[in-house]
C-alpha angles and dihedrals in degrees: 000000000000093000092046091052093048100038105019107140120207091013121135114252094242091054092051090047097053093043089051092049092050091048092051092049091049094050092046090051091051092048093050092048093051091046092051093048092050092047092049091049092049092048091048092052092046090052091050094242128140118273114258124217 
């Protein structure tokens, strides 16, 4: 979807815009989720607790 939004030829501007917005939201959600999991794992190890999955 990201590539279609960025490079979609013969696509109406509104379609490219909403696909781009959805792609940005998706990538931000993934980045925040990964960041939270890493932070939680580091805090857990620092506290001496068992690693959660």
